[in-house]
N, C-alpha and C positions, 0 to 999 in steps of 0.2 A: 495707423498702418496703411489704410486705404489712400490717404493723402500722399504718403511716400511712394506708393506704387504708381499713382497718377503722375507724380513728378518724374519718376524714372522713365515712364512711357513717353512723356513729353520730350525729355532729353534725348531718348533714342530716336524719336520721330524726327526732331530737328537735325540731329547728327546725320541721319539718313538723307534728309533733304539737302543739306550742305554738301555731303559727299557726292550726291547725284549731280548737283549743279557743277561741282568741280570736275567730275568725270566728263560731263557733257561739254564743258568749256574746253578741257584738254583735247577731247575728241575732235571738236570743231577746229581747234587750232591746228592739230596734226593733219586734219583733212585738207585745210588750206595749204599747209606747208607741203604735203605730199603732192597735191595738184600742181603747186608751183614748181616743185622739183621735176615732176613728170613733163610739164609743159616747157620749162625754160632751162633748168640746170643740167643740160646735157654734158657740160664740162665735168661736173662732179661725178656724174654717172660713168663717164668714160674713164676717169681716174680710178674710181672704185673697181671698175672692170679690170683695169691694168693691175691693180693690187691683187685681185683674186687670181689673175693669170701668172703672177710673178713666180718664177721657178725656185728662187732661194731668197733668204732674208736680205742679202746685199741689194738685190733689185727692189725688194719691198721697201727698204730704207729710203732709196731714192724716190720711189713713187710716193711714199708717205710725206717726204719733204715737198713734193709738188702739190699734194693735197693741202698741206699746211699753208703753203704760199697762197693757194687759192682761197682758203677759208679764213685767213687772217683778217680780211676786210669784210667778211660776211658773218662768221660765227667764231668769235675769239675762243670760247670754251672748247669747241670742237678742234680748233687749231692746236690748242695746248695739249689736248688728249692725243692727237696724232703725233705731235712733236715728242711727247714722252715715249711713245712706242718706238719712234725712229731712234731716239737717244738710247733706249735700252738695247736695240740691235747694235748700235755703234759701240756702246760701252762693253758689250759682250766679248769683244776682242776676237771673234771668230773670223772676221774678214779684214783684209788689209786696206782700209779706207784711206783716202788721201786727206791731208790736213784741211783742205778746203771744205770737206764734208762737215768736220767739227765746226768750222767757222760759220757755215750755213745754218747749222742747228742753233748755235749761240745767237746768231743774228736774228733768226726767227723768234727765238725765245725773247730777245730784247724787244722786238716789235709787239709781241703779245703782252708782255709785261707793261709796256707803255700804254697800250690800248686799255689795259685793265686798271691803270693808275698806280702800278708798282714801280715808281721811278728809280728807286735805289737799285732794285734787282735788274732793271733795264740797263742802267749805267754799267753794272758789273758784267752783264752779258755782252754789251757792245765793246767794252774794253778788252774782254777775252777775244772777241772777234777781230778787233783791230790788231792785237798782238800777233795773231796768226797771219793776217794779211801782210803785216810789215815783215814777218819772217819769210813769207813766200815771195814778197816783193811785187805784189800785184797792185799797180797804181790805181786802176779803175775801181777795184774793190775798196781800196783805202779811201778814195773820194766818196764812194757810196756810204761807207760807215761814218765818215765825217758828216755827211748829209743827215744820216739818222741821228747822230749826236745833236746836230743843230735842231732837228724836229723835236727831240726829247727835251732839250733845254727850253725851247719855245713853249712846250706844254707845261714846263715847270715855272714859266714866267720869268726866266733869266734871259732877257733879250741880248745882253752883251755877249754871253758865252755862245748863244745861238748864232748870232751874227758872225762871231769869230770862227766857229766851225764851218759855217756856210761859205765864208770867204776863203778858208783854207781848201775846201772842196773845189771851189771855183778856180783857185790857183792851179790845182792838180789837173782839173778838167781842161783848162786853157793850155797847159803845157803838153798834154797828150792829145789835144784836139777831140775831146769827148763831148759832142754837142748835146746828147741826151741828158747827161749829168748836169751840164751847164744850164740847160733849160729848167730843170727841176730846182736847181740851187738859186737861179735868178728869181724864180717864183717864190721861193722861201724867203729870200731877202726882201722881196716886195711885201710879203705878209708881215715881216718884222717892222718895216717902215709904216705899214698901215696901222699896226698896233701902237706905234709911236705917234700916230696922227700926222706923219710927214707924207702928205698925199702925193705931192709932185714926185718924190723919190719912189714911192710905191708904184705909181703909174709907169715911171721910167723903167723899172725893173720888170714889171709885168709885160710891157711892150717888148723888151729884149727877150723875155722868156717865150712869148707868143711867136716871135719871128723865128726863133730856133726850132720850136715845135713844128712850125709850118715847113721849115727846110727839111726836117727829117720825116715829114708826113705823119706826125703823131696828132691825128685829128682830135682824139679825146683830150690830149694835153692842151692844145690851144683853145679848144672850146671851154675847158675848165677855167683857163685864164680869162676868157671872155666874160664868164660869170663873175669873176672877181672884179674885173674892170667895171662891169655894169653896176655892181653894188656900190663901188666908190662914186661913180657918176651920179647914181640916184641919191646917195647921201649928200652930194654937193649940189643938188638941184638941177643937174643936166639930164632931164627926164627923157627927152627925145633920143639922145645918144644912148642912154641906158636901155631904152626899149629895143634898139637895134641889137645890142649884145644879148639881151634876154631872149629875143626871138631866135637868135642863133643857138643859144643854149637849149631852148625848147626843142629845136629841130634835132639837135644831137641826142637828147634824151629819148625822143620818139624813134630815132633810128635804132637805138639799142634796146628799146622796149622797157625802159626803166620807169615803172608806174609811179613810184614815190617821187622820183625826180620830175616826171611830167606834171604831176599834181602841184608840186612845189613851184615849178616854173610858171604855171598858169596863175598861181597865187601872187607871185612876184610881179607879173605883168599886170594883174588886176590892181595891185597896190599902186603901181606907177600911174595907171589911168585915173585912179582916185586923186592922186596929186595933181594930175593934169585937168581935173574937174570934168573928165569925160566918163560920167557914171554909167552910161549905157554899155560902153566897152568894158568897163570894170565889172559890170554885172555879167556880161557875156563870158569873160574869162574866168570869173569866180565859179560860174555854173559848169564850165568845162573842167575846171580843177576838181569839182565835186564828183563829176561823172567818172573822171580818171581814177579817183580814189575809190569809188564804189566798184568799178570794174576790177580793181586790184584787191578789193576787200581789205583796204588799209584803214582800220578803225580810227587811228590817230589822225590820219590825213582827212578822213571824212569829217571828224570833229573840227579840224582847222578850217576846212572848206566852208562849213556852216558859219563859223565865226567870220570868215572873210565876206560871205554873203550878207551877214548882219551889218558889217561895216558899210557895205555898199548901200544897203537899204536905208541906213541912218542918214547917209549923204543925200539920198532921194527924199528924205523926211517921210518915208513910208515906215512908220514906227511899228505898225502891226506886223509886217513881214520881218522887220528887224527883230522884234520880240520872239516870233516863232522860230526863226533861225538860231537865235541866241539860246533859246530853250533847248533846241536840238543839240546845239554845241555842248551845253552843260551836261545833258543826258549822256551823250556819247563819251564825253571826257571822263565822267564819274563812273561809268560802267562800260566795260568792254564786251565781255562775253557772258555776263550774268543773264540767265534766261528771263527772269522777270523784267529786267530793264530792257532787254531786246524787244519783248512784247510791248513795253511802254513806248519804245522808239517807233515801232511799227504803227501803234495807235496814233501817235503824234503825227507821223507822216501822213497817215490816212486822213486825220482831222485837218491837217494843213491843206491837202489837195481838195478835200470836200469844201472847206470854207472858202477857198479861192474861187470855186465855181458858184457858190451861193451868195457871196457878199457882193451885191450890186448897188444897193441903195446908198446914195451919197451920205445921207444923215447917219445911217448905220456905220458907214466907214469912218465918219468923224468921231462917233462915239467909241468905236473900236480902237481908233488911233489913240484917243485919250486914255482908254483903259490899258492898252498895250504899253503906252508911254509910262503910265504909272506903275504897271507891273515890272517893266524893265528897271525902273529906279528902285522899286521894292526888292527885286531880285538882287540887284547890285548891292543895296544896303544890307540885305540879309547875308550875302557872301562876305561883305566887308566886316560885319559884326562877328561872323563866325571866325574870320581870320584874326580879328582883334582878341576874341576870347582865347583862341589858341595861343596867340602871342603873349597875352598877359598871364594866361595859365602857366605857360612855359617859364616866363620870367619869375612868376610867383614861386614855382617849384625850385628854380635855381636860387632865388633869394632865401627861401626857407632852408634849403640844404646848406647854403653858405652860412646862415645864422647859426644853425645847429653845429656846423663844423667849428665856427669861431668860438661858440660858447663852450663846446667840449675841449677845444684847444686851450682856452683860457683856464677852464677848470683844471685841466691836466697840468698847465704851467704853475697854477697856484698850489696844487697838491704837491708838485715836485719841489717848489720853493719851500713849502711848509716842511716837507720831509728833510730837505737839506738844512734848514734852520734848526729843526729839532735834533738832527744828527750832530751839527756843530755844537749846539748847546750841551748835548749829552757828552760829547767828546771833551769839551772844556771842563765840564763838571767832573767827569771821570779823571781828567788830568789833575784837577785840584785835590780830589780825594786821594789819588795816588801820591801826590806831593806831600799831603798831610801825613799819610802813613809812613813814607820814607823819612820825613822830618822827625816823627816820633821814634822811629827805629834808630835814627842817628843819635837823637838826644838820649833816649832811654837805654840803649844798648851800647853802641860804640862810644857815645859821649861819656857814659858812666865808667866804662872800662879805661878810657883814656885819662879820666880824672884820677882813678886809682893808680894808673901807671905814673902819672905826674907826682902823686904823693910818694910813691915808692922810690922814685929817682931822687927826691929831696933827702930821703933817709940815707941813701948810699953816697951822697955828696958828690954827684957827677954833674957839673954845670951843663955840659954839652947835652947829655941825656935829658936833663931837666928842661933846657930850652927847647929841644926837639919835641918833647912830650907836650909842653905848654903851647907851642905854636901849632902843633897838629890838632890839639884840643880846640884851639881858637878857630882853626880853619873848618873843622867839623861843625862847630857852633854857627859859623858864618853860612856854611852850606845849608844847615838846618833852617836858619832864619830865612835864607833865600827861597827854600822850598816851601816853607809855611811861615808866614809872618806872624809869629806869636805876639809881637808888639801890637798888632792890629786888634787882637782879642783882648789883650790886657790893658792897653793904654788908649785905644781908639784910633780912628783914621788919621787925625791931625798929627798926633805924636808919632805914629808909625811912619808917616811921610817925613817928618822932621828927622827921625832916626835914620831913615834911608838916605836922606840928603847928607846927614852928618857922616855916615860911613863912607859915602862916595867922596865927599870933600876931604876926608882924612886920608884916603888911600889913592887919590889921583891929584893931578896938577890943576884940575878945573877950579875956576873961581865962581862960586855960587852967589847969586842974588835971589833971595827968596822972600816972598810976601804971602804967608800962609795964614789964612783966617781959620778960626775954629769952625769946622763943619761936622763935628761929631753928632751922631744921632739924627742927622738930617736924611740919611739914606738908609735903605735896608742893608742887612749884613751882607747879602749877596752882592748888592751894588757897590758897597764899600770895598769888598774883596776885589771885584773886577776893576774898579777905579784905581785901587792900589797897584794891581798888576799892570794896568796901562801906564801909570807913572813909572813903575819899576822898569818895564820893558823899554820905554822911551829913553830914560836916563842911561840904561845899559847900551842902547844903540849909539847914543852920543859918545859914551866912553870908548866904544869899540871902533866906530866908523867915522865920526864927524871931524876929528882933528881940531876940535874947538878948544878955545882958551877960557871962555866964560859961558855960564848958563844962567838963565833967568827962569824962576819957577813962581808962578802966581796961582793961588787958589782963592777964589772970591765967591762969597755967598751973595746971591742976588735974590730978587723977589720970589721967583718960582723955579730957580735952577741954581746949580753949582757949576762954576766955570773954572776949568783948569787950563793954564797956558804955559807951555814949555818952549823956550826960545834959546837957540845957541848961535854962536858966530862962526860955526865951522865951515867946511868946504861946500856943503850943500850938494844937491844933485838935480838933474832934469827929470821932473816927474813924468812928463809925457813919454820920454824914451825908456824910462824904467817901469812904466805901468804894467807891462806884461811879465816883468821879471822881479816883481816885488817879493821880498823875502817872506818866509812863513811867519816870522815874528810880527811884521807889520800887518799881514793879513789877520793874525790873531787879534791885534789891537782893534781893527775894524769889527771883527766878529764879537769881541767882548763889548764894544760900544753898542752894537746892535742888540745884544742880549739885554742890556740895561736900558734900552730905549734912548740912548744918548746920541747926539750928533757929533761927528768928528771931522775936523778940517785939517788937512796937511798941506803946508805951503813950503816950497823950497826952490831956490835958484842957485846955479853954480856960482860959488864964490861969495854968496850972500847968506849962508846959513840956512837953518830949517826952523819952522815954527809949527807946533802942534797945538790945536785948540779943541778941547772937549767940553761939551755942555750937557749936564745931566739934569733932567727934570726932578724936582723934589716931590 
């Protein structure tokens, strides 16, 4: 009992600790966001103020659409929430909104869906928007929605459709002299060619886009193009030209106060200097990137900045510094606002600064370099091993579940096949029992009465009545023999087959050639019955369908089996074309053969007759 109480207390304690950490983390996050909003996001504050001052829902709907447009590129979830509220006002029907309002709502829905990865829903929303624009006849808006279609298909990886929509938008922009739309669509075509690794075409369209942005004084547009051009130049080894564009991009980010963009721009410049082997400059800009990330309290960018510094120090062959920065990178990456890890980060930073001041002796530096180098490799090996364990563990689970699924599927298939076989066996067995019963009824009841009737007709001396009674009695006996071959029980399999051939030979125009060996008592009673039925059904099919003139029947006794071969010279048929429409009788032949563990082979060609071969193990 005491142990249980101790365990419960431990669980409650750790639950409280985890809850406290989570609350502190959320509080820290909200504080950062609140300070960011107070310092920078005056636009959102202004829009929220306009929403509060709105005199009716119609005005609120338009303000909500402005908020959604602003938030789409910052907080997609909030944009969706705002759009839902705007759509509710629109759908209420209280106000006489213009069709363009619905188009705007659907267009914004499409953008938020695309940014959330719901491409099918985005396509539907864009199509509704385009239908409204076409009905209204607004060419500018039609070109804009075509641009959005192009962006969406690019996100889906369909470059052909993306390029087609972009070129259609360009065609409309050119016709109506809409330079802003042309600039954006040229930029998009450049992106498509870059994905296709057609660098010359990508640069061509980027330059056209930049020229148009400059003509219409869209500084943010042409500086964004600069960044794209710089990336292509860097990838193609033109580092000096790339630096020129990256510095222009940095200048633009600093003007708008975009901390994350500033930190990223410093990192890109640092990378280029590494490729130029100018490691001092690379270190300088990596340090600037770290400071920008720290000022903006951007945890991820701080992590990336430490990694960038580690790369620079590796180039300097300063492995101690590289190791310390990489350790800070891993710590920041693996823990964002966890309190214990934040303390660990602070301790590491203090240790880092302290050791920088203390380490002066060259021999100690050499030792520390070797230790740091070893630790870097060990850390990388440990991370690699962890990734491999995760990979193999995942693959192992997938393999295990696949094997379980396959085994269960196989067992189910075997069980299903067994049930089907048992059902077929029981069905045929029941059929034989019912035939035997009917045959007895015909023989013992109707047959006896017909025999008495035949005797009575002889007494009254009426030839016609006598012939009718005799022929009817003979037909009943024939039907009875067909239903249950009494000859099989009385005379054995060999004589029963001979009698069957005799009856068919006597009542048809078929010419029989038979070679029947004595196979009595070689098979079980059940096997003899099924074999007799197979021969009976086969000969019946020849009489009914084959239009044959001659039939050959061979029954041979071999070492471990009995082989039956039935061959006719009839019209034959195409087995492949008839496979799906094989009659019930032939299906029964195969089922009977399966029951007695016999192999059956059916060969037929149009105009060349049919051959059936059955082999029954003894």
